[in-house]
Backbone bond lengths (Angstrom), bond angles and torsions (degrees), N, CA, C in turn:
res aa  C-N    CA-C-N  psi(-1)  N-CA   C-N-CA  omega(-1)  CA-C   N-CA-C  phi
1 X - - - 1.468 - - 1.527 110.96 -
2 X 1.345 117.54 -43.19 1.458 121.31 179.79 1.516 110.90 -63.29
3 X 1.330 116.08 -37.59 1.460 119.97 178.73 1.528 110.22 -64.51
4 X 1.349 116.75 -41.22 1.458 120.86 178.89 1.520 111.45 -63.26
5 X 1.344 116.09 -40.07 1.461 119.86 178.27 1.524 110.32 -64.19
6 X 1.347 115.88 -39.99 1.460 120.08 179.90 1.528 110.73 -65.72
7 X 1.331 116.25 -42.23 1.463 120.57 177.68 1.526 110.37 -62.35
8 X 1.358 116.04 -42.08 1.455 120.73 178.50 1.522 111.70 -61.67
9 X 1.322 116.59 -40.69 1.471 121.00 179.05 1.525 111.03 -65.22
10 X 1.326 116.16 -40.82 1.462 120.64 179.07 1.528 110.41 -64.40
11 X 1.332 116.34 -43.10 1.469 120.45 179.44 1.522 111.11 -64.03
12 X 1.345 117.16 -38.74 1.460 120.96 178.77 1.521 110.62 -65.54
13 X 1.325 116.65 -40.57 1.462 120.70 178.08 1.526 111.07 -62.71
14 X 1.322 116.40 -42.46 1.461 120.48 178.95 1.518 110.66 -64.53
15 X 1.347 116.49 -39.85 1.450 120.70 178.89 1.525 110.84 -62.34
16 X 1.323 116.90 -44.90 1.459 120.78 179.35 1.531 111.00 -63.78
17 X 1.322 116.08 -37.33 1.458 119.70 178.07 1.525 110.80 -65.23
18 X 1.326 116.47 -43.14 1.465 120.81 178.16 1.522 111.09 -63.13
19 X 1.329 116.95 -40.46 1.459 120.47 178.33 1.523 110.92 -63.73
20 X 1.326 116.32 -42.22 1.469 120.57 179.32 1.525 110.62 -62.91
21 X 1.322 116.90 -37.73 1.468 120.61 178.89 1.524 110.57 -66.94
22 X 1.341 117.01 -39.08 1.459 120.67 178.07 1.527 110.69 -65.23
23 X 1.323 116.33 -41.86 1.465 120.26 178.63 1.527 110.34 -60.88
24 X 1.330 116.19 -44.53 1.473 120.14 179.42 1.522 110.16 -61.45
25 X 1.319 116.53 -43.10 1.464 120.60 -180.00 1.523 111.18 -63.83
26 X 1.344 116.75 -41.46 1.461 120.60 178.43 1.532 111.37 -63.94
27 X 1.323 116.46 -37.97 1.470 119.49 178.43 1.519 110.68 -61.16
28 X 1.320 115.71 -40.27 1.467 120.17 178.64 1.522 110.06 -65.79
29 X 1.326 116.38 -45.93 1.463 120.71 179.42 1.522 111.92 -63.66
30 X 1.320 116.43 -36.51 1.470 120.45 -178.21 1.518 113.08 -63.38
31 X 1.324 116.96 -24.65 1.461 120.56 -178.01 1.531 111.38 -61.55
32 X 1.329 116.06 -32.55 1.466 119.86 -177.66 1.532 113.08 -113.60
33 X 1.319 116.67 7.06 1.459 120.07 -179.53 1.529 110.36 -71.00
34 X 1.325 115.73 149.11 1.463 121.56 178.03 1.522 108.29 -82.75
35 X 1.305 116.13 120.16 1.461 119.96 -178.73 1.534 111.38 -75.77
36 X 1.345 114.29 158.42 1.452 119.30 176.42 1.515 114.73 81.76
37 X 1.327 117.25 18.84 1.455 120.93 -178.04 1.540 110.41 -102.08
38 X 1.327 116.67 -159.12 1.461 122.30 -179.65 1.517 109.20 -96.98
39 X 1.327 116.60 134.58 1.460 121.24 -178.91 1.521 111.17 -126.14
40 X 1.327 115.72 131.30 1.457 123.21 169.31 1.521 106.88 -108.66
41 X 1.325 117.50 127.23 1.458 119.25 -177.01 1.520 111.09 -147.13
42 X 1.323 116.02 157.62 1.459 121.11 -178.58 1.513 111.53 152.78
43 X 1.321 116.76 -138.74 1.463 121.69 -177.58 1.532 109.98 -106.49
44 X 1.335 117.49 -152.21 1.467 120.27 -173.79 1.521 113.26 -62.29
45 X 1.328 117.88 -34.15 1.461 120.17 -179.97 1.530 111.60 -65.46
46 X 1.324 116.51 -20.54 1.455 120.32 172.86 1.525 110.72 -93.30
47 X 1.317 116.36 -39.72 1.465 120.40 179.36 1.531 110.96 -57.09
48 X 1.327 116.78 -38.84 1.456 121.25 -176.06 1.534 113.38 -85.97
49 X 1.309 117.17 3.45 1.471 122.75 177.71 1.540 107.94 -80.29
50 X 1.338 118.68 109.10 1.476 120.25 -179.98 1.528 110.44 -78.26
51 X 1.306 115.44 59.37 1.453 122.41 -169.36 1.525 112.83 -61.63
52 X 1.334 117.34 -42.55 1.465 119.56 -177.09 1.524 111.20 -64.44
53 X 1.338 117.01 -45.45 1.461 120.66 -179.30 1.525 111.77 -65.78
54 X 1.337 116.53 -44.63 1.460 119.69 179.85 1.525 110.63 -64.41
55 X 1.327 116.89 -41.64 1.465 120.04 179.40 1.528 111.02 -61.29
56 X 1.316 116.91 -42.86 1.471 120.09 179.18 1.529 111.24 -65.58
57 X 1.331 115.39 -36.71 1.469 119.37 177.06 1.523 111.77 -62.16
58 X 1.333 115.69 -23.22 1.461 121.47 179.04 1.527 111.61 -98.79
59 X 1.322 116.66 11.69 1.458 120.45 175.72 1.508 115.00 81.88
60 X 1.333 117.69 15.17 1.465 121.77 178.79 1.522 108.95 -98.65
61 X 1.319 117.45 118.01 1.459 120.37 -177.06 1.529 112.73 -110.07
62 X 1.326 116.69 21.18 1.460 120.46 176.52 1.528 110.17 -68.23
63 X 1.309 116.38 155.64 1.466 120.76 176.78 1.521 108.64 -78.14
64 X 1.328 115.66 120.11 1.465 121.47 -179.88 1.523 108.64 -127.51
65 X 1.315 116.43 123.31 1.462 121.70 178.13 1.525 109.91 -103.49
66 X 1.329 115.46 147.59 1.465 121.75 175.49 1.523 108.00 -121.49
67 X 1.326 116.12 121.15 1.464 120.84 179.32 1.537 111.06 -123.40
68 X 1.336 116.35 31.48 1.459 119.96 175.53 1.515 111.15 -71.64
69 X 1.311 116.99 145.42 1.471 122.19 178.28 1.521 108.95 -132.20
70 X 1.327 115.88 119.77 1.457 121.47 -178.23 1.516 112.90 -58.33
71 X 1.327 115.49 137.82 1.459 121.03 177.89 1.509 114.56 85.83
72 X 1.325 118.20 -5.20 1.458 120.62 -175.94 1.524 112.39 -69.30
73 X 1.320 114.66 135.86 1.457 122.73 169.72 1.528 107.50 -99.30
74 X 1.322 116.50 175.93 1.465 118.80 176.09 1.533 110.77 -65.93
75 X 1.332 117.54 -30.27 1.469 120.07 175.68 1.524 110.59 -63.42
76 X 1.340 116.58 -44.92 1.462 121.06 178.39 1.518 110.15 -62.62
77 X 1.321 115.82 -43.04 1.461 120.92 -178.69 1.523 110.89 -60.27
78 X 1.310 116.42 -46.28 1.466 120.41 -179.87 1.525 110.89 -62.96
79 X 1.323 116.31 -38.57 1.471 120.42 -178.84 1.526 111.90 -64.23
80 X 1.327 117.25 -29.91 1.470 121.25 -178.24 1.532 111.32 -119.87
81 X 1.323 116.44 30.92 1.461 120.36 -171.73 1.529 113.43 -63.55
82 X 1.320 118.11 -28.86 1.463 119.21 176.98 1.527 110.32 -66.14
83 X 1.329 116.22 -44.87 1.463 120.83 -177.17 1.518 112.04 -67.28
84 X 1.327 116.78 -43.03 1.471 119.98 -174.13 1.526 113.20 -92.04
85 X 1.334 116.95 1.24 1.464 119.21 -178.80 1.529 113.18 -149.44
86 X 1.312 117.75 -70.92 1.466 120.41 -165.56 1.518 114.99 -69.29
87 X 1.328 118.77 -29.00 1.465 119.93 179.21 1.523 111.89 -60.15
88 X 1.335 116.49 -24.60 1.461 121.10 -178.58 1.526 112.82 -92.02
89 X 1.330 116.66 -12.97 1.468 121.93 178.90 1.532 111.55 42.16
90 X 1.327 117.69 56.83 1.466 120.10 -174.47 1.526 113.38 -66.92
91 X 1.328 114.88 152.08 1.462 120.22 173.23 1.527 109.78 -88.73
92 X 1.356 115.79 -25.99 1.461 122.66 174.71 1.523 108.72 -131.73
93 X 1.314 115.28 133.49 1.459 120.35 -177.64 1.522 110.50 -127.59
94 X 1.326 116.01 124.06 1.460 122.57 173.40 1.524 106.58 -109.80
95 X 1.316 117.43 118.90 1.456 121.04 -173.56 1.520 111.89 -125.22
96 X 1.327 114.79 135.19 1.464 121.70 176.31 1.528 106.87 -141.15
97 X 1.306 116.13 93.15 1.462 122.19 -178.41 1.527 108.22 -137.33
98 X 1.327 116.50 140.75 1.461 118.96 174.57 1.511 115.95 131.38
99 X 1.338 118.20 -15.42 1.467 117.90 -178.88 1.528 112.04 -64.26
100 X 1.330 116.58 -30.19 1.464 119.43 178.62 1.527 112.54 -75.13
101 X 1.326 116.71 -8.88 1.466 121.02 173.40 1.525 111.09 -82.69
102 X 1.320 116.35 -13.73 1.464 120.84 -173.64 1.536 110.92 -82.08
103 X 1.318 114.92 71.99 1.466 121.40 178.46 1.525 108.48 -161.93
104 X 1.329 117.07 157.17 1.469 119.31 179.42 1.526 111.10 -57.38
105 X 1.317 116.07 138.67 1.458 121.18 -177.92 1.524 111.35 -99.08
106 X 1.331 115.77 144.86 1.455 120.75 -179.87 1.518 111.80 -65.68
107 X 1.347 117.63 -28.62 1.464 120.03 -178.68 1.526 112.31 -82.91
108 X 1.342 116.91 -0.74 1.456 120.69 177.20 1.518 114.94 84.29
109 X 1.332 117.30 -6.91 1.463 120.05 179.75 1.526 109.75 -69.44
110 X 1.313 115.87 145.72 1.453 120.40 176.36 1.523 109.78 -63.60
111 X 1.333 117.07 128.56 1.469 120.02 -174.89 1.520 111.83 -61.93
112 X 1.325 117.43 -36.01 1.465 120.53 -178.34 1.528 111.10 -66.55
113 X 1.330 116.26 -40.23 1.469 120.69 178.33 1.521 110.18 -62.53
114 X 1.336 115.77 -45.03 1.467 120.76 -179.91 1.526 110.65 -64.18
115 X 1.316 116.66 -44.80 1.463 121.61 -179.38 1.520 111.18 -60.65
116 X 1.304 117.08 -48.72 1.458 120.72 -177.86 1.528 112.14 -65.78
117 X 1.343 116.24 -37.54 1.458 120.51 178.11 1.527 110.78 -63.52
118 X 1.331 116.00 -45.62 1.463 120.28 179.82 1.525 111.56 -66.86
119 X 1.330 116.26 -40.88 1.463 119.73 -178.72 1.530 109.82 -63.69
120 X 1.324 115.96 -40.54 1.464 118.67 178.34 1.527 110.69 -64.35
121 X 1.320 117.33 -37.31 1.462 121.12 176.98 1.529 110.19 -61.24
122 X 1.330 116.59 -40.70 1.463 120.95 177.36 1.528 110.24 -62.07
123 X 1.324 116.75 -46.50 1.467 120.95 -178.86 1.524 111.62 -64.57
124 X 1.322 116.69 -37.51 1.467 120.21 177.38 1.523 111.11 -60.46
125 X 1.333 116.08 -42.42 1.465 120.11 179.57 1.528 111.10 -66.07
126 X 1.328 116.49 -41.21 1.458 119.90 178.93 1.529 110.35 -62.36
127 X 1.325 116.44 -45.15 1.461 121.19 -179.12 1.532 110.75 -60.81
128 X 1.315 115.95 -36.75 1.464 120.67 -178.37 1.526 112.18 -78.39
129 X 1.322 117.15 -43.47 1.464 120.97 -171.86 1.525 113.82 -93.54
130 X 1.339 116.93 -25.33 1.464 121.02 178.62 1.535 109.31 -132.55
131 X 1.312 117.33 66.39 1.469 120.61 -173.43 1.525 114.53 -62.49
132 X 1.344 117.61 -23.60 1.462 120.77 -178.36 1.528 112.65 -93.60
133 X 1.298 117.66 -4.30 1.468 121.55 -176.40 1.531 111.06 -70.39
134 X 1.327 116.21 134.77 1.463 121.44 173.64 1.534 107.78 -86.23
135 X 1.309 116.40 117.39 1.462 121.49 -174.42 1.528 110.43 -106.74
136 X 1.328 114.99 129.35 1.463 122.30 178.52 1.526 108.99 -119.97
137 X 1.312 115.70 102.68 1.462 121.39 177.53 1.526 108.03 -82.85
138 X 1.317 116.37 118.66 1.456 120.29 -175.21 1.523 111.08 -90.61
139 X 1.319 115.57 135.72 1.463 120.54 177.45 1.521 109.34 -61.87
140 X 1.316 116.15 148.01 1.462 120.21 176.90 1.520 109.81 -68.47
141 X 1.308 115.26 141.57 1.461 121.06 -176.51 1.530 111.95 -74.90
142 X 1.330 117.09 156.29 1.470 120.20 175.38 1.521 110.83 -71.14
143 X 1.312 116.53 165.59 1.461 122.50 179.18 1.532 108.74 -125.81
144 X 1.333 115.58 176.71 1.463 119.68 177.19 1.528 109.85 -145.39
145 X 1.337 117.21 96.43 1.466 120.39 -177.96 1.525 113.76 -68.43
146 X 1.322 118.10 -15.54 1.471 120.42 -176.54 1.526 112.65 -72.67
147 X 1.335 117.10 -15.27 1.466 119.41 -179.57 1.525 112.31 -112.08
148 X 1.332 117.41 9.19 1.468 121.05 177.96 1.528 109.19 -58.26
149 X 1.332 116.85 128.10 1.457 120.28 -172.51 1.522 115.12 -107.36
150 X 1.345 117.67 5.44 1.470 119.59 177.78 1.524 109.61 -158.66
151 X 1.341 115.67 168.23 1.460 120.67 -176.07 1.521 112.81 -66.66
152 X 1.315 116.36 -34.84 1.467 119.74 179.77 1.525 110.11 -62.43
153 X 1.324 116.18 -46.60 1.464 120.38 179.61 1.519 111.23 -64.19
154 X 1.335 116.76 -43.34 1.462 120.33 179.42 1.526 110.78 -61.95
155 X 1.327 116.41 -35.55 1.466 120.55 178.05 1.533 110.50 -65.55
156 X 1.321 116.93 -43.27 1.468 120.70 179.36 1.521 111.49 -65.61
157 X 1.323 115.32 -39.27 1.462 119.62 -177.95 1.522 112.64 -72.75
158 X 1.319 116.82 -15.81 1.472 119.78 179.47 1.518 111.21 -62.35
159 X 1.329 116.44 -27.28 1.463 121.36 178.52 1.520 111.96 -98.91
160 X 1.312 117.56 -31.62 1.470 121.38 -177.88 1.531 110.08 -85.06
161 X 1.304 115.21 58.37 1.460 121.61 179.35 1.524 110.30 -82.44
162 X 1.336 116.43 166.22 1.464 119.78 176.92 1.523 110.59 -59.23
163 X 1.341 115.90 -39.47 1.468 120.09 -178.31 1.527 110.95 -64.76
164 X 1.334 116.84 -44.90 1.463 120.18 -179.83 1.526 111.41 -67.74
165 X 1.329 116.31 -39.89 1.458 119.85 179.05 1.527 111.10 -65.00
166 X 1.322 116.92 -42.00 1.471 120.29 177.36 1.523 110.44 -63.42
167 X 1.329 116.29 -41.50 1.458 121.21 -178.90 1.526 111.30 -63.45
168 X 1.327 116.64 -48.49 1.456 119.28 -175.08 1.527 110.67 -73.75
169 X 1.327 117.78 -32.25 1.465 119.78 176.01 1.525 111.14 -64.28
170 X 1.328 116.07 -38.61 1.467 119.80 177.97 1.523 110.57 -63.42
171 X 1.313 116.91 -41.44 1.465 120.83 179.12 1.530 111.02 -68.62
172 X 1.332 116.61 -34.99 1.459 120.57 177.65 1.527 111.04 -65.87
173 X 1.325 116.29 -38.40 1.461 120.17 177.84 1.523 110.64 -61.88
174 X 1.322 116.46 -40.60 1.469 121.39 177.59 1.522 110.62 -65.13
175 X 1.351 115.99 -40.84 1.463 120.91 179.82 1.526 110.36 -65.26
176 X 1.309 117.19 -40.57 1.466 120.80 178.80 1.525 110.90 -61.17
177 X 1.324 115.83 -43.57 1.464 120.26 179.94 1.527 111.33 -62.75
178 X 1.315 116.39 -35.37 1.468 121.39 -179.87 1.525 111.28 -59.77
179 X 1.329 116.24 -35.53 1.462 120.24 -177.40 1.530 112.31 -102.92
180 X 1.321 115.71 9.22 1.459 121.84 179.21 1.523 111.22 61.22
181 X 1.328 115.81 38.68 1.454 122.36 175.96 1.529 109.20 -107.54
182 X 1.315 115.31 167.87 1.457 121.00 -179.20 1.530 110.50 -90.55
183 X 1.316 116.90 135.48 1.465 121.73 169.90 1.520 106.53 -112.25
184 X 1.329 116.67 117.09 1.459 119.60 -175.85 1.524 110.59 -118.04
185 X 1.311 114.81 126.81 1.456 121.11 176.94 1.526 107.41 -97.98
186 X 1.338 115.14 105.65 1.465 121.30 -176.83 1.521 111.72 -99.67
187 X 1.338 116.38 23.38 1.458 120.79 -172.34 1.526 114.14 -91.08
188 X 1.322 117.53 -4.41 1.462 120.08 -178.82 1.528 110.10 -60.68
189 X 1.320 116.92 121.50 1.457 121.70 -179.82 1.512 114.45 99.10
190 X 1.332 117.50 -5.27 1.471 121.20 -178.99 1.525 112.93 -87.42
191 X 1.330 117.28 -23.14 1.470 120.79 -170.03 1.529 113.12 -99.46
192 X 1.336 113.95 152.89 1.454 120.48 173.65 1.530 109.36 -85.85
193 X 1.311 116.80 -172.93 1.464 120.98 -176.04 1.514 112.96 -64.31
194 X 1.342 117.28 -22.73 1.462 121.55 -179.36 1.520 112.91 -93.30
195 X 1.322 116.65 0.55 1.459 120.34 177.71 1.512 114.61 89.29
196 X 1.333 116.86 8.82 1.462 121.27 176.93 1.525 110.37 -95.08
197 X 1.327 115.83 155.68 1.457 121.23 172.92 1.530 108.33 -57.40
198 X 1.327 117.14 129.80 1.465 120.89 -177.01 1.534 110.80 -57.32
199 X 1.322 116.08 139.29 1.463 121.55 -175.08 1.524 112.59 -59.68
200 X 1.329 116.79 -37.22 1.467 117.76 -178.30 1.528 112.68 -79.59
201 X 1.324 116.61 0.75 1.459 121.76 176.54 1.525 112.76 -97.55
202 X 1.336 117.73 -16.04 1.459 119.18 -169.08 1.520 113.34 -121.79
203 X 1.325 114.83 148.92 1.456 121.07 -179.43 1.527 111.54 -80.00
204 X 1.334 115.70 -43.09 1.465 119.85 -175.93 1.523 112.26 -150.40
205 X 1.327 115.64 17.94 1.457 120.24 179.80 1.511 113.71 103.41
206 X 1.342 116.68 -15.94 1.463 121.69 -178.61 1.529 112.45 -114.11
207 X 1.316 115.22 -56.80 1.463 120.54 -175.40 1.520 110.67 -92.85
208 X 1.347 115.73 161.20 1.459 119.99 -168.57 1.530 112.67 -121.87
209 X 1.327 114.16 152.06 1.456 121.58 174.10 1.528 109.59 -83.36
210 X 1.337 115.23 172.06 1.462 121.10 -177.28 1.520 112.77 -63.11
211 X 1.340 117.83 -29.20 1.470 118.86 179.50 1.523 111.45 -65.52
212 X 1.333 116.70 -32.45 1.469 119.96 175.56 1.524 110.61 -69.48
213 X 1.339 116.13 -40.69 1.463 119.42 179.60 1.528 111.44 -67.56
214 X 1.322 117.16 -26.12 1.464 120.38 174.67 1.527 109.50 -63.55
215 X 1.324 115.89 -40.52 1.466 120.71 177.34 1.530 110.09 -64.55
216 X 1.336 115.65 -46.21 1.466 120.70 179.03 1.525 110.22 -58.43
217 X 1.332 115.90 -45.43 1.464 119.76 -178.38 1.528 111.47 -59.46
218 X 1.323 116.68 -45.16 1.465 120.02 -179.69 1.529 111.41 -60.45
219 X 1.346 115.56 -30.18 1.467 119.71 179.14 1.537 112.51 -77.36
220 X 1.332 117.19 -27.51 1.463 119.43 -177.50 1.528 112.29 -104.12
221 X 1.314 116.89 -4.57 1.465 120.95 -177.07 1.519 113.05 -52.41
222 X 1.337 120.13 -41.88 1.483 119.01 179.76 1.526 113.70 -59.12
223 X 1.330 117.24 -24.50 1.464 120.27 -177.84 1.529 112.46 -86.81
224 X 1.325 116.68 -18.59 1.465 120.21 -177.84 1.527 110.79 -80.82
């Protein structure tokens, strides 16, 4: 057990180091980025979205930036919000952040309460600092626990159930309406007959292959 805890600590340290390197790289890129363009930002489910390539394949040559960072929680996002959002001053923002908040918290606070509080804080800042920005809050994607290939993934999926995802998506839709932002559910076509993310769309039940993102893109194309 002690060895497992030590391995877990080492992996967490490496993850934080990788995130810090990505943030530094984004800061460098932001110096020469064209402001007022389209921005996709969030955690790994956004980072792994090959949005620029798929958009070009569909004949869209608009400038689209991706500032997703794998493993990010809403706390991480807020801490680096200038780098992953405001430095680019986007005219259109597609955001998907919060799935990594969907787990029991060490402080005992309900994860949904914490997630919604942080997300609202993010929206408040956007409304204040980018009042003209068109904001598209993306619904959280479905998962598939039947293809989980390790204990870590199974542990994460224990909280990211269909019921929890439906619940938090409903609350996100209400939050979007409060700030007069768009809530878009791009999940049509992602699920199998049982309501799970299709097996050929997912790597391990959580993250998605490019064929799944093609479906997502077709659902959000009218907004781009």
